[in-house]
N, C-alpha and C positions, 0 to 999 in steps of 0.2 A: 592286732598283734601279728607280727610276722613269725611264723614257725618255720625253721630251716634246720636241716640235718647237716652236720659237719663232722669230719673225722679228725683225729689228732693231726696237727700240722696244717689244717685248713683254717681259714679265717673269714671274717665278715667285715666289710667296711661300712661305717656309719657316718654319713655327712662328710664334711671335709676334715680329714686328719684324725679320725678315730678308727682304730682297727682292733677287733676282738678276735683273738686266735685261740683255738683249742690246743692246749699244750699236752694234756695227758688225760686219758680216761681210765679209771680204775674202779671196777665194781659200779657202785651207784654214785660215784663222785667224778666230777669233771673239773680239771684245773684249766683255768683260762688266763690269758695274758691280755692286758688292755694297753694299747698305745694311744695316747691322746695328748693334745697340747696342755700345757700347765694350767691354763685358765679354765679347763673343763673339769668340773667337780665330779669325782667318782666315789660313790658311797655304796656300801652294802645296804640292802633294804632294811635289815633289822636295826642297823645303826641309825638310819633316818627315822624309823618308827619310834625308837627309844628317845631320840631327841625331841620329837613331836610330843610324846607323852610327858616328858619332863617339862616342856614348855607349858602344856595345858595344866599340869599340876601346879606349877608355879603361879600361873595366872589365876587359878581358882582359890589360892590361899588368901584368906582375909588379911587385910593390912594390919589389923590389931595383933594377929598371931605373929606376923613378921616383926612388928615392933617389939613384942615381948621377947621373941627369940634374940633379936639384936641386943636387947638389954642384958640378957643372960650371957651372951658372948662377951660383951664389954665388961661384965662383972667378974668373969672367970680369970684367974691369974694366968698370965702368959707363960708359956713353957711348961705348964702342968701336963702330966701324962693322964690319959684316960685309963680307967680301971683295967682295960684289956691290955694296956701297954706296960703296966708296972712290973718291975723285976726283969725287964728284958735288956 
């Protein structure tokens, strides 16, 4: 891992076409700007971790449970409100 210090207004170049600029530093928060080609995926780490956890949970669910859930969805009347939405 490269560790580098930057001040507000300074930037770091990564590969071809990716620039990370420190826009603002306030207390323990740093606002950064990222310029990259459209084909470069940029994700916050916590978003990627949540997606991975959701994928693992979906893969670990037994098929019989999914089939039962699908049956319940098909049986429920369309357009019905859940108990938390009634009266709104």
